[in-house]
Backbone bond lengths (Angstrom), bond angles and torsions (degrees), N, CA, C in turn:
res aa  C-N    CA-C-N  psi(-1)  N-CA   C-N-CA  omega(-1)  CA-C   N-CA-C  phi
1 M - - - 1.470 - - 1.524 111.21 -
2 S 1.353 115.50 -38.54 1.448 117.92 -179.07 1.508 111.12 -65.50
3 R 1.348 115.35 -33.41 1.462 117.57 178.52 1.518 110.88 -68.89
4 L 1.352 115.88 -36.53 1.465 119.04 179.26 1.530 110.91 -67.75
5 N 1.326 116.74 -32.57 1.466 120.41 -178.54 1.523 113.45 -82.50
6 L 1.323 117.07 -15.81 1.457 121.03 -175.88 1.520 113.40 -57.54
7 P 1.303 120.30 -46.40 1.473 120.01 179.11 1.524 112.36 -59.72
8 R 1.361 115.67 -37.12 1.471 117.79 178.53 1.527 111.07 -64.95
9 A 1.322 114.88 -41.76 1.462 118.86 179.89 1.507 111.27 -62.80
10 V 1.340 115.07 -42.08 1.458 119.55 178.68 1.515 110.52 -63.97
11 A 1.337 115.62 -42.34 1.466 119.88 -179.95 1.518 111.24 -64.89
12 K 1.370 114.50 -39.57 1.459 118.27 179.29 1.523 111.14 -65.15
13 S 1.355 115.10 -42.03 1.460 119.77 179.01 1.515 111.60 -62.75
14 S 1.325 116.11 -41.65 1.464 119.76 -178.63 1.514 112.00 -69.29
15 S 1.342 116.90 -26.92 1.467 119.34 179.03 1.524 111.75 -78.72
16 V 1.365 115.35 -26.81 1.461 119.42 179.45 1.518 110.93 -71.85
17 E 1.334 116.57 -36.94 1.458 120.64 -176.92 1.523 113.35 -58.87
18 P 1.354 119.05 -47.11 1.475 118.27 177.04 1.526 112.94 -61.76
19 R 1.370 116.33 -35.24 1.465 118.70 178.25 1.525 111.09 -63.98
20 A 1.337 115.27 -43.93 1.464 119.43 178.70 1.516 111.19 -61.79
21 A 1.338 115.45 -40.97 1.462 119.62 179.05 1.520 110.86 -65.17
22 T 1.346 115.80 -38.37 1.464 119.98 179.30 1.525 111.11 -65.52
23 L 1.353 116.34 -43.03 1.461 120.15 178.38 1.524 111.34 -63.58
24 E 1.330 115.41 -41.15 1.461 119.77 179.37 1.522 111.09 -62.47
25 T 1.333 115.70 -41.38 1.464 120.21 178.20 1.525 111.09 -64.87
26 A 1.345 115.35 -40.71 1.468 119.64 -179.83 1.527 111.13 -64.48
27 F 1.333 116.51 -44.72 1.468 120.23 178.81 1.524 111.20 -63.48
28 A 1.334 116.14 -38.94 1.468 119.98 178.84 1.523 110.58 -63.90
29 A 1.352 116.31 -39.57 1.466 120.36 179.34 1.529 110.95 -66.21
30 I 1.345 115.90 -40.69 1.467 119.89 178.91 1.522 110.61 -65.12
31 A 1.335 116.24 -43.81 1.468 120.45 179.47 1.522 111.03 -62.21
32 S 1.338 116.17 -40.14 1.463 120.34 178.96 1.523 111.18 -64.37
33 R 1.332 116.16 -41.26 1.458 119.95 179.58 1.533 111.00 -66.06
34 L 1.317 116.29 -40.92 1.467 119.71 178.57 1.525 111.28 -63.95
35 R 1.342 116.51 -37.24 1.471 119.69 176.65 1.520 110.88 -63.79
36 D 1.340 116.10 -38.33 1.465 119.81 177.58 1.530 110.82 -65.53
37 Y 1.328 116.51 -41.59 1.464 119.83 177.39 1.527 110.50 -61.28
38 L 1.335 115.94 -42.87 1.463 120.04 178.97 1.524 110.95 -62.92
39 E 1.321 117.30 -40.89 1.464 120.96 179.29 1.523 111.13 -62.28
40 L 1.325 116.88 -34.70 1.463 120.56 178.44 1.528 111.87 -61.05
41 T 1.316 116.87 -29.30 1.470 120.23 -176.32 1.525 113.08 -79.16
42 K 1.349 117.55 -5.72 1.477 121.76 -174.23 1.536 109.59 51.17
43 P 1.336 116.27 67.97 1.472 120.23 -171.17 1.518 114.97 -58.66
44 R 1.331 118.22 -32.23 1.466 118.78 -179.88 1.528 111.60 -65.52
45 I 1.348 116.09 -37.99 1.468 119.53 177.16 1.523 110.40 -67.46
46 V 1.341 116.16 -41.57 1.464 120.36 179.05 1.528 110.27 -60.82
47 V 1.331 116.80 -45.04 1.471 120.57 179.89 1.529 110.66 -61.94
48 L 1.332 116.99 -41.83 1.465 120.15 178.36 1.522 110.78 -60.84
49 E 1.329 117.04 -43.22 1.461 120.45 179.32 1.528 111.02 -63.87
50 L 1.331 116.32 -38.22 1.462 119.45 178.99 1.527 111.50 -67.70
51 I 1.326 116.79 -36.44 1.469 120.23 178.88 1.525 110.71 -63.28
52 V 1.338 116.42 -47.88 1.472 118.44 -177.97 1.527 110.76 -69.50
53 A 1.343 116.75 -35.52 1.466 119.07 178.32 1.526 110.55 -67.41
54 G 1.324 116.55 -42.60 1.462 120.18 178.57 1.515 112.15 -64.06
55 A 1.327 116.45 -41.38 1.467 120.17 178.22 1.525 110.72 -63.50
56 A 1.333 116.42 -41.23 1.469 120.11 178.91 1.522 110.94 -62.91
57 A 1.332 116.69 -38.69 1.467 120.18 178.02 1.526 110.79 -62.95
58 C 1.324 116.26 -41.92 1.472 120.28 178.54 1.525 111.41 -63.83
59 L 1.331 116.71 -37.49 1.464 120.40 179.35 1.525 111.64 -71.79
60 A 1.333 116.05 -34.91 1.467 120.04 -176.47 1.524 112.33 -72.81
61 A 1.323 116.89 -34.14 1.475 120.15 -175.58 1.523 109.91 -137.60
62 R 1.313 115.86 65.59 1.466 120.34 -174.26 1.525 112.57 -59.75
63 H 1.331 117.35 -42.68 1.461 120.82 -172.72 1.531 112.65 -103.37
64 T 1.314 117.03 -7.86 1.467 119.85 -178.47 1.520 111.12 -126.43
65 L 1.325 116.58 28.40 1.462 120.58 -174.32 1.524 110.91 -69.31
66 N 1.326 115.66 124.17 1.466 121.97 173.64 1.527 107.27 -91.51
67 V 1.325 116.08 97.50 1.465 120.90 -173.25 1.523 111.65 -60.28
68 G 1.330 116.57 -41.76 1.460 119.86 -179.27 1.518 112.33 -60.91
69 A 1.327 116.44 -44.06 1.466 120.55 179.63 1.523 111.27 -65.77
70 V 1.334 116.58 -39.94 1.465 119.93 179.95 1.524 110.77 -66.72
71 L 1.328 117.30 -39.76 1.464 120.03 178.49 1.528 110.88 -63.23
72 Q 1.331 116.26 -39.14 1.467 119.31 175.78 1.527 110.63 -63.64
73 A 1.323 115.76 -41.61 1.466 119.67 179.01 1.523 111.07 -62.76
74 L 1.329 116.92 -41.09 1.463 120.32 -179.88 1.526 111.10 -67.26
75 A 1.321 117.29 -40.26 1.466 120.03 178.85 1.527 110.79 -63.23
76 A 1.330 116.18 -44.04 1.463 119.87 178.85 1.523 111.27 -67.74
77 T 1.329 116.81 -38.07 1.465 120.85 176.99 1.522 110.68 -62.13
78 A 1.327 116.45 -39.48 1.469 120.50 177.85 1.523 111.04 -60.58
79 L 1.325 117.08 -39.17 1.467 120.41 178.95 1.528 111.24 -65.94
80 V 1.325 116.86 -43.02 1.470 120.31 179.24 1.524 110.27 -64.52
81 A 1.332 116.94 -43.87 1.464 120.93 179.18 1.524 111.08 -64.01
82 A 1.326 116.50 -41.59 1.466 120.40 178.48 1.519 110.77 -63.11
83 S 1.328 116.60 -41.72 1.465 120.85 178.30 1.518 111.31 -59.58
84 A 1.335 116.67 -43.66 1.468 120.48 179.89 1.524 111.10 -63.04
85 S 1.322 116.88 -41.44 1.465 120.41 179.99 1.525 111.43 -65.33
86 I 1.322 116.39 -41.75 1.469 120.14 179.34 1.525 110.25 -64.09
87 A 1.338 116.36 -46.14 1.466 120.07 179.39 1.520 110.91 -61.70
88 N 1.323 116.57 -40.55 1.464 121.49 178.15 1.526 111.09 -60.66
89 Q 1.322 116.89 -45.30 1.466 119.82 -179.29 1.525 111.56 -68.73
90 W 1.333 116.82 -33.33 1.468 118.00 177.36 1.527 110.25 -66.81
91 M 1.332 117.32 -43.55 1.460 120.95 -179.51 1.527 111.99 -65.93
92 E 1.332 116.93 -29.11 1.466 121.04 -176.46 1.528 113.22 -103.23
93 R 1.322 117.89 13.35 1.466 120.41 -172.61 1.527 112.87 -59.60
94 R 1.334 117.80 -37.29 1.470 119.92 -179.53 1.529 110.72 -72.64
95 N 1.319 117.06 -41.73 1.466 119.92 176.84 1.524 111.41 -66.44
96 D 1.335 116.29 -37.17 1.464 119.64 178.76 1.522 111.77 -62.17
97 A 1.326 116.29 -31.84 1.466 119.95 -179.50 1.527 111.88 -66.05
98 R 1.324 117.52 -19.21 1.467 121.08 -178.83 1.524 113.01 -89.14
99 M 1.324 117.04 -12.11 1.466 120.01 -176.20 1.525 110.52 -105.79
100 R 1.320 116.07 134.71 1.462 120.15 178.90 1.526 111.29 -60.03
101 R 1.318 116.53 -37.09 1.463 120.94 -176.16 1.519 112.47 -66.87
102 T 1.332 117.69 -27.32 1.464 121.01 -173.38 1.524 114.37 -121.02
103 A 1.325 117.53 -2.48 1.470 120.29 -175.62 1.521 112.85 -62.69
104 S 1.328 117.29 -25.47 1.466 120.39 -177.69 1.527 112.82 -90.55
105 R 1.324 117.42 4.90 1.461 119.44 177.03 1.528 110.20 -63.56
106 P 1.333 118.24 156.40 1.465 121.01 -173.21 1.523 115.55 -54.57
107 L 1.344 118.28 -40.88 1.470 119.82 -177.51 1.524 112.94 -72.91
108 P 1.334 120.45 -54.26 1.471 118.61 178.60 1.524 113.21 -64.04
109 A 1.333 116.97 -27.48 1.465 120.06 179.31 1.525 111.97 -81.30
110 G 1.330 117.73 -9.27 1.455 121.42 176.52 1.518 114.85 82.63
111 R 1.325 118.03 12.52 1.465 120.09 -178.97 1.531 111.95 -82.16
112 V 1.343 115.88 -20.18 1.462 121.93 176.67 1.521 107.72 -129.85
113 T 1.326 117.26 137.55 1.461 120.68 -178.89 1.528 110.80 -84.10
114 S 1.324 115.28 162.14 1.467 120.02 177.21 1.523 111.08 -61.28
115 G 1.328 115.96 -39.52 1.463 119.94 179.47 1.516 112.47 -60.32
116 E 1.317 115.79 -42.53 1.467 119.81 178.22 1.525 110.85 -62.71
117 A 1.327 116.03 -45.07 1.463 120.31 -177.96 1.527 111.11 -63.10
118 I 1.327 117.03 -45.06 1.468 120.80 -179.68 1.527 110.49 -62.59
119 A 1.336 116.17 -43.70 1.467 120.13 -179.78 1.527 111.35 -63.65
120 L 1.320 116.87 -43.20 1.463 120.86 179.09 1.527 111.43 -63.29
121 S 1.331 115.92 -44.30 1.460 120.18 -179.34 1.523 111.08 -64.05
122 A 1.324 116.46 -46.45 1.467 120.33 -178.39 1.526 111.28 -63.33
123 A 1.336 116.23 -44.97 1.464 119.95 -179.13 1.525 111.01 -63.65
124 S 1.322 116.60 -43.41 1.474 120.26 -179.40 1.524 111.18 -63.54
125 L 1.341 116.32 -41.05 1.465 120.12 -179.53 1.522 111.36 -65.27
126 V 1.326 116.58 -48.79 1.466 120.57 -177.72 1.526 110.74 -62.27
127 I 1.327 116.33 -46.55 1.467 119.59 -179.19 1.529 110.43 -65.07
128 G 1.335 116.55 -44.29 1.459 120.28 -177.36 1.515 113.16 -63.11
129 V 1.333 117.11 -49.72 1.472 120.35 -178.32 1.528 110.81 -67.19
130 T 1.340 116.81 -41.41 1.467 120.19 178.42 1.527 110.88 -62.28
131 W 1.314 115.85 -41.97 1.467 121.20 178.41 1.531 111.13 -60.89
132 L 1.320 116.05 -45.53 1.466 119.86 178.30 1.525 111.42 -61.44
133 A 1.325 116.23 -43.48 1.464 120.10 -177.76 1.526 111.85 -68.01
134 A 1.337 116.31 -39.09 1.460 120.06 -174.55 1.526 113.33 -82.79
135 K 1.316 117.11 -37.27 1.462 120.50 -171.95 1.529 114.43 -110.13
136 V 1.317 117.93 -14.86 1.468 120.08 -179.10 1.529 107.92 -112.70
137 N 1.322 117.87 -90.65 1.465 121.16 172.59 1.525 109.00 -167.40
138 L 1.316 115.64 164.33 1.463 120.98 -175.36 1.528 112.06 -68.33
139 T 1.326 117.19 -32.31 1.469 119.77 179.86 1.522 110.73 -61.99
140 T 1.323 116.71 -46.80 1.464 120.83 179.97 1.523 110.77 -65.77
141 A 1.324 116.97 -38.44 1.465 120.43 177.60 1.524 110.69 -63.54
142 A 1.333 116.54 -42.22 1.467 120.43 179.35 1.525 111.24 -64.75
143 L 1.327 116.90 -39.89 1.465 120.36 177.52 1.526 110.79 -64.38
144 G 1.317 116.70 -41.08 1.461 120.20 178.51 1.514 111.84 -62.60
145 L 1.324 116.35 -43.97 1.460 120.15 178.81 1.522 110.78 -65.92
146 A 1.333 117.38 -39.79 1.469 120.91 178.34 1.523 111.01 -62.48
147 S 1.325 116.70 -41.07 1.462 120.85 178.21 1.524 110.63 -61.98
148 W 1.322 116.50 -42.93 1.475 121.30 179.78 1.530 110.54 -62.99
149 V 1.323 116.69 -47.19 1.468 120.76 -178.70 1.528 110.78 -61.77
150 L 1.322 117.24 -45.01 1.468 120.54 179.73 1.524 111.30 -61.83
151 Y 1.320 116.42 -44.53 1.462 120.61 -175.72 1.524 112.16 -71.07
152 V 1.321 116.17 -45.17 1.468 120.37 -173.82 1.526 112.02 -85.89
153 M 1.326 117.17 -47.37 1.455 120.94 -171.29 1.530 114.01 -89.15
154 V 1.327 117.50 -19.55 1.470 119.99 -178.39 1.525 111.16 -115.18
155 Y 1.326 117.13 -58.23 1.464 121.06 -176.64 1.527 112.63 -60.40
156 T 1.324 117.54 -49.27 1.470 120.36 -175.47 1.526 112.48 -61.19
157 P 1.345 120.50 -49.14 1.475 118.80 177.10 1.527 113.17 -63.79
158 L 1.339 117.10 -32.38 1.467 120.35 -178.61 1.525 112.74 -67.47
159 K 1.318 117.92 -21.73 1.466 120.34 -176.52 1.524 112.17 -59.98
160 T 1.320 117.11 -28.55 1.466 120.19 178.72 1.527 112.16 -99.12
161 R 1.346 116.87 6.75 1.463 119.99 -175.84 1.527 114.10 -120.97
162 S 1.330 116.97 -40.03 1.469 118.48 -172.38 1.526 111.29 -154.21
163 P 1.342 117.23 145.26 1.468 120.51 175.86 1.525 113.64 -64.74
164 I 1.329 116.76 -12.23 1.465 119.23 178.82 1.526 111.22 -65.73
165 N 1.344 116.16 -9.55 1.462 120.12 179.53 1.527 111.65 -55.10
166 T 1.335 116.96 -33.65 1.466 119.97 -179.42 1.521 111.33 -63.15
167 T 1.323 116.64 -40.60 1.467 120.68 179.54 1.523 111.00 -65.09
168 V 1.334 116.31 -44.28 1.467 120.22 178.93 1.525 110.13 -63.90
169 G 1.328 115.94 -43.41 1.459 119.59 178.23 1.516 112.25 -62.18
170 A 1.336 116.26 -34.45 1.465 120.22 179.11 1.527 111.49 -67.73
171 V 1.329 116.96 -35.42 1.470 120.31 176.09 1.524 109.69 -63.83
172 A 1.338 115.62 -48.30 1.467 119.81 178.93 1.523 110.89 -60.11
173 G 1.327 116.21 -39.18 1.457 120.33 -178.46 1.512 114.22 -70.75
174 A 1.330 117.24 -20.30 1.469 120.80 -179.24 1.524 112.72 -88.21
175 I 1.314 117.43 -14.87 1.466 120.14 -175.64 1.531 113.71 -66.39
176 P 1.343 120.33 -37.85 1.474 119.03 -178.75 1.521 114.77 -54.55
177 I 1.331 117.93 -31.29 1.466 119.05 179.17 1.530 110.34 -68.56
178 L 1.337 117.00 -31.91 1.467 120.77 174.53 1.524 110.73 -71.16
179 M 1.336 116.37 -34.14 1.464 120.47 178.12 1.524 110.75 -64.01
180 G 1.337 116.38 -41.14 1.455 119.14 177.31 1.518 111.90 -62.74
181 W 1.323 115.76 -38.21 1.468 121.13 179.71 1.524 110.80 -65.82
182 T 1.334 116.88 -51.50 1.470 120.29 -176.30 1.526 112.54 -72.19
183 A 1.332 117.66 -20.07 1.467 120.26 179.38 1.523 111.83 -62.31
184 T 1.332 116.71 -23.02 1.468 121.02 178.67 1.527 112.38 -83.88
185 G 1.327 116.19 -5.23 1.458 120.10 -176.23 1.511 113.36 86.71
186 T 1.334 117.00 3.00 1.464 121.47 179.30 1.528 109.86 -81.42
187 P 1.318 118.52 129.67 1.476 119.93 179.02 1.526 111.22 -65.09
188 L 1.311 115.97 151.57 1.461 120.48 176.20 1.525 109.76 -66.60
189 N 1.333 116.12 137.35 1.460 121.17 178.04 1.523 109.08 -140.25
190 L 1.324 116.37 -171.24 1.462 120.40 -176.32 1.528 111.86 -62.04
191 T 1.318 117.15 -38.74 1.466 120.03 178.98 1.520 110.88 -63.01
192 A 1.326 117.06 -44.54 1.466 120.75 179.09 1.522 110.82 -61.51
193 L 1.324 116.30 -43.64 1.464 120.03 -179.86 1.527 111.41 -66.95
194 S 1.339 116.85 -32.37 1.467 118.86 177.69 1.524 110.86 -69.36
195 L 1.325 117.49 -35.95 1.466 120.77 175.77 1.526 110.08 -61.22
196 A 1.335 115.33 -45.88 1.463 119.55 178.07 1.519 110.75 -65.18
197 G 1.336 116.47 -35.74 1.463 120.25 178.39 1.513 112.38 -63.12
198 V 1.325 116.54 -41.40 1.466 119.89 177.44 1.522 110.22 -62.98
199 L 1.333 116.52 -45.41 1.466 119.72 -179.76 1.525 111.04 -63.57
200 F 1.324 117.08 -37.09 1.464 121.79 177.37 1.528 110.63 -63.80
201 L 1.324 117.04 -51.03 1.470 121.06 -176.50 1.527 112.15 -69.64
202 W 1.319 117.32 -33.98 1.469 121.72 178.82 1.525 112.22 -57.31
203 Q 1.326 115.99 -31.08 1.460 119.62 -175.31 1.531 113.08 -69.80
204 F 1.330 118.48 -20.31 1.467 119.46 -178.25 1.526 112.62 -71.50
205 P 1.334 120.38 -53.32 1.466 117.18 174.33 1.523 112.06 -62.90
206 H 1.319 116.87 -34.82 1.467 120.70 179.98 1.526 111.39 -62.40
207 F 1.326 116.91 -51.59 1.463 120.03 -175.74 1.522 113.11 -79.09
208 M 1.322 118.12 -25.37 1.464 118.40 174.73 1.526 110.60 -66.39
209 A 1.332 116.57 -37.36 1.467 120.08 175.98 1.526 110.61 -63.79
210 I 1.325 116.61 -44.28 1.465 120.56 178.46 1.523 110.54 -64.47
211 A 1.325 116.58 -44.02 1.468 120.55 -178.74 1.525 111.65 -61.51
212 W 1.329 116.72 -33.50 1.466 119.09 177.92 1.529 111.05 -73.02
213 L 1.319 116.82 -43.46 1.465 120.82 -177.99 1.528 112.00 -64.00
214 Y 1.326 116.94 -33.26 1.468 120.57 -176.54 1.527 111.94 -114.37
215 R 1.318 116.68 27.61 1.466 120.06 -176.26 1.525 112.59 -62.00
216 H 1.332 118.51 -34.92 1.465 120.18 -179.62 1.532 110.80 -69.55
217 D 1.326 116.60 -39.48 1.459 120.20 175.71 1.527 110.72 -62.78
218 Y 1.327 116.50 -44.31 1.462 120.09 179.85 1.531 110.98 -62.80
219 T 1.318 116.82 -35.82 1.468 120.42 177.86 1.522 110.54 -63.83
220 M 1.330 116.69 -45.44 1.468 120.92 179.76 1.524 112.04 -63.44
221 A 1.325 115.94 -34.00 1.464 119.80 -178.03 1.522 113.04 -83.61
222 G 1.324 117.46 -9.05 1.460 120.25 -179.86 1.511 114.21 82.64
223 H 1.335 117.61 17.29 1.465 120.72 178.36 1.532 109.87 -80.18
224 R 1.330 115.76 133.11 1.462 121.08 -177.89 1.529 110.30 -91.14
225 M 1.318 114.87 61.70 1.457 119.12 175.85 1.525 109.40 -77.26
226 L 1.327 117.03 161.29 1.460 120.60 -177.40 1.526 111.60 -61.76
227 T 1.327 117.15 -32.20 1.467 120.57 179.23 1.523 112.46 -77.04
228 V 1.323 116.46 -10.15 1.472 120.89 176.40 1.522 109.71 -90.79
229 V 1.325 117.27 -46.33 1.468 120.38 -179.68 1.530 111.27 -73.33
230 D 1.333 116.51 -23.42 1.467 121.52 175.75 1.532 108.37 -130.56
231 P 1.338 117.43 83.15 1.470 121.20 -175.71 1.523 114.06 -61.45
232 S 1.330 117.48 -17.85 1.467 119.23 179.27 1.528 111.84 -67.65
233 G 1.332 117.03 -24.62 1.456 121.29 -179.45 1.512 114.65 84.92
234 V 1.329 117.10 0.49 1.468 120.22 -178.03 1.532 110.92 -62.04
235 R 1.317 116.56 -48.76 1.464 120.16 -178.29 1.529 111.49 -65.95
236 A 1.313 116.43 -36.31 1.467 119.59 177.06 1.521 110.45 -64.33
237 G 1.332 116.20 -40.27 1.459 120.24 177.74 1.509 112.28 -63.40
238 V 1.329 116.02 -42.70 1.471 120.68 178.93 1.527 110.25 -62.55
239 Q 1.337 116.24 -41.69 1.461 119.28 -178.85 1.532 111.20 -68.58
240 A 1.329 116.38 -36.97 1.466 119.77 177.29 1.526 110.76 -63.06
241 I 1.333 116.28 -44.08 1.470 120.41 179.00 1.526 110.70 -65.73
242 S 1.324 116.85 -43.05 1.470 120.62 -178.57 1.525 111.07 -58.50
243 G 1.336 115.57 -46.98 1.458 119.08 178.89 1.516 112.35 -62.41
244 A 1.344 116.06 -42.69 1.466 120.42 -178.60 1.526 112.15 -67.80
245 V 1.335 117.07 -35.73 1.472 120.96 179.07 1.526 110.51 -68.06
246 L 1.328 116.63 -51.02 1.463 120.60 -177.35 1.520 111.98 -65.50
247 L 1.324 116.01 -29.25 1.453 120.52 -177.68 1.531 111.86 -61.45
248 I 1.328 117.61 -35.17 1.468 120.54 -175.01 1.533 112.22 -63.00
249 P 1.344 120.11 -54.45 1.477 118.10 179.29 1.527 113.11 -65.47
250 I 1.333 117.06 -35.00 1.467 119.22 179.03 1.527 110.29 -64.65
251 S 1.332 116.09 -37.80 1.469 119.44 -179.18 1.524 112.24 -68.33
252 L 1.336 117.60 -16.15 1.464 121.29 -179.29 1.525 113.23 -88.39
253 I 1.323 117.79 -8.93 1.468 120.49 -178.22 1.530 112.32 -57.64
254 P 1.349 119.67 -42.79 1.473 117.97 177.58 1.523 113.61 -57.05
255 A 1.345 117.70 -28.58 1.469 120.55 178.16 1.526 111.55 -71.18
256 L 1.337 117.13 -23.98 1.464 121.06 179.74 1.523 111.86 -80.47
257 H 1.338 115.84 -20.79 1.465 120.99 -179.98 1.521 109.26 -128.61
258 P 1.323 117.61 61.01 1.467 119.93 -176.43 1.524 111.82 -72.45
259 T 1.319 114.89 145.00 1.466 119.98 174.05 1.524 110.64 -110.72
260 S 1.328 116.86 -17.08 1.458 122.39 176.60 1.513 107.92 -170.20
261 G 1.339 116.46 177.12 1.454 120.17 176.67 1.522 112.28 76.88
262 S 1.333 115.08 -163.78 1.464 121.53 -177.61 1.521 109.79 -112.38
263 P 1.328 118.87 103.76 1.463 120.94 -178.95 1.520 112.80 -64.03
264 M 1.323 118.20 -31.65 1.462 120.33 -179.65 1.531 111.22 -68.03
265 V 1.326 116.34 -43.42 1.474 120.03 177.11 1.522 110.01 -60.81
266 Y 1.330 115.37 -44.74 1.467 118.94 178.67 1.519 110.86 -60.39
267 A 1.327 117.65 -46.17 1.466 121.49 -177.06 1.524 111.36 -60.89
268 L 1.328 117.12 -41.91 1.468 120.58 -179.41 1.522 111.50 -64.44
269 W 1.324 116.51 -48.22 1.463 119.57 -178.17 1.529 111.78 -69.83
270 A 1.325 117.74 -38.63 1.466 120.53 178.71 1.522 110.56 -63.65
271 T 1.328 116.31 -40.00 1.466 120.16 177.56 1.523 110.97 -65.18
272 A 1.328 116.51 -41.71 1.466 120.39 179.62 1.529 111.12 -62.96
273 L 1.324 116.69 -44.85 1.468 120.29 178.55 1.524 110.80 -61.15
274 G 1.327 115.90 -46.04 1.458 119.99 179.67 1.511 112.74 -64.41
275 A 1.341 116.72 -36.01 1.470 120.61 -178.98 1.524 111.52 -66.71
276 V 1.326 116.89 -40.09 1.474 120.22 177.80 1.525 110.12 -62.93
277 Q 1.327 115.92 -44.98 1.465 119.67 179.27 1.526 110.74 -63.67
278 L 1.320 117.19 -40.52 1.465 121.36 178.72 1.526 110.83 -63.88
279 A 1.318 117.45 -42.29 1.466 120.70 179.85 1.525 111.02 -60.04
280 L 1.324 116.59 -40.88 1.465 119.69 179.79 1.528 111.37 -74.58
281 A 1.339 117.64 -28.86 1.464 120.24 174.15 1.524 110.17 -66.57
282 I 1.341 116.82 -40.48 1.471 120.89 177.10 1.527 110.27 -64.15
283 R 1.321 116.26 -42.45 1.469 119.35 178.67 1.526 110.70 -61.21
284 F 1.326 116.38 -42.84 1.466 119.97 178.26 1.524 110.64 -61.79
285 A 1.332 117.30 -43.02 1.464 120.94 -179.38 1.523 111.71 -63.28
286 L 1.318 117.03 -33.61 1.466 120.83 -179.31 1.527 112.52 -80.43
287 E 1.319 116.68 -42.58 1.465 119.88 -173.37 1.527 113.10 -91.76
288 R 1.322 116.20 -39.12 1.474 122.16 178.16 1.530 111.29 49.27
289 D 1.310 116.25 56.67 1.460 120.92 176.60 1.530 109.05 -132.94
290 E 1.334 115.83 176.91 1.459 120.88 -176.08 1.530 111.57 -61.86
291 R 1.316 116.20 -42.92 1.466 120.09 -175.54 1.528 111.66 -64.54
292 S 1.315 116.72 -46.96 1.467 119.31 -179.28 1.525 111.16 -66.07
293 A 1.337 116.92 -34.16 1.464 120.43 178.11 1.527 110.70 -67.29
294 R 1.327 116.92 -41.85 1.468 120.19 179.47 1.526 111.41 -67.06
295 L 1.325 116.59 -38.39 1.462 119.65 177.21 1.526 110.98 -62.95
296 L 1.333 116.45 -42.54 1.459 120.16 178.28 1.524 110.53 -64.69
297 L 1.326 116.66 -42.95 1.462 120.41 179.62 1.529 110.49 -59.60
298 R 1.329 116.72 -45.21 1.468 119.90 178.94 1.525 111.57 -63.80
299 A 1.320 115.77 -38.27 1.467 119.19 179.08 1.524 111.26 -62.88
300 T 1.331 116.96 -40.47 1.467 119.51 179.30 1.525 110.90 -67.16
301 L 1.329 116.56 -34.87 1.466 120.07 179.42 1.526 111.45 -69.92
302 V 1.325 116.80 -26.62 1.466 120.98 175.64 1.530 110.31 -82.14
303 Y 1.322 116.58 -39.29 1.464 121.17 -173.89 1.523 112.41 -58.02
304 L 1.332 116.98 -50.31 1.461 119.20 -170.85 1.531 112.71 -61.65
305 P 1.342 119.98 -53.88 1.471 117.81 178.41 1.528 112.86 -64.42
306 A 1.344 117.10 -33.55 1.469 119.68 178.90 1.522 110.64 -65.44
307 W 1.325 116.67 -42.43 1.464 120.96 179.66 1.522 111.31 -66.20
308 M 1.356 116.40 -43.25 1.458 119.48 178.76 1.526 110.68 -64.39
309 G 1.343 116.29 -41.84 1.457 119.42 178.17 1.517 112.00 -62.66
310 L 1.325 116.02 -38.64 1.465 121.11 177.52 1.521 110.81 -61.93
311 Q 1.323 115.79 -43.67 1.468 120.41 178.06 1.525 110.70 -56.61
312 L 1.329 115.45 -46.37 1.462 119.85 -176.82 1.528 111.69 -68.53
313 M 1.329 116.91 -40.23 1.470 120.37 -177.58 1.524 112.04 -64.71
314 V 1.326 116.63 -45.72 1.470 118.38 -175.89 1.527 112.30 -76.57
315 S 1.336 117.08 -14.12 1.463 119.41 -179.43 1.524 112.28 -91.02
316 M 1.320 116.57 -5.73 1.466 119.97 -178.03 1.535 111.25 -75.14
């Protein structure tokens, strides 16, 4: 009997193998698509926005922090930020196809359709803003919507029209820190505005370094960055220095209105951090080469988390 059943067993085994292979292929395709969707959201930017928003919430309500409410605010903020990134990439898909740095993104590479991107962006925006309005507060929801409108409807079209796009983008990029503050129910005050001011000014040396490093790509894509309209880099250097200079006194405002901690310790370290960034901005303005731009870029990437960490440490 076992010999008679052997062919059936073999046939059954051979039929299972193609099914397993088919399931494996299907799961791999789903995982690949989900990775493409995640890439559309620009996750590193979203994480950065969540870090500054979370830090602002901790500063706004150190002793009365409602962790559950803040986590809801951060989740909804992530959806709004993701929606803006997806919409931005959809609007720039043709220009992205011309740049080596962005040609492999899901939309220009054809791995995600325009319909998918629009649907994802719209759903994320509606859910995120509604969530903020219903579970957090209307002020935070309004700030989130304002950030989205500035980034998608103003900043993105301006990139092919005027170098002022960087300033508009910097305003949009500074709003999440205000969202973290208002998510706690704390009214906006001078300290909150100074936090947003630092984040706004920080973006100028940061993005001028990026604009210099990728100026040839931006030229091919038709983006009117400052390093494209002024290939010498002089204006980009001036803007990097201006942002770094103004950032130092603005970053000291929390020390003038302390609520706890040591304002003198904060002032010394904040000045030191700003001075290092300023020195590298000056070097970039003078040398205008790849090395000085990369050094400035790295300095800005160190400055922001170091400054936020300093704020939290001295406020404990």
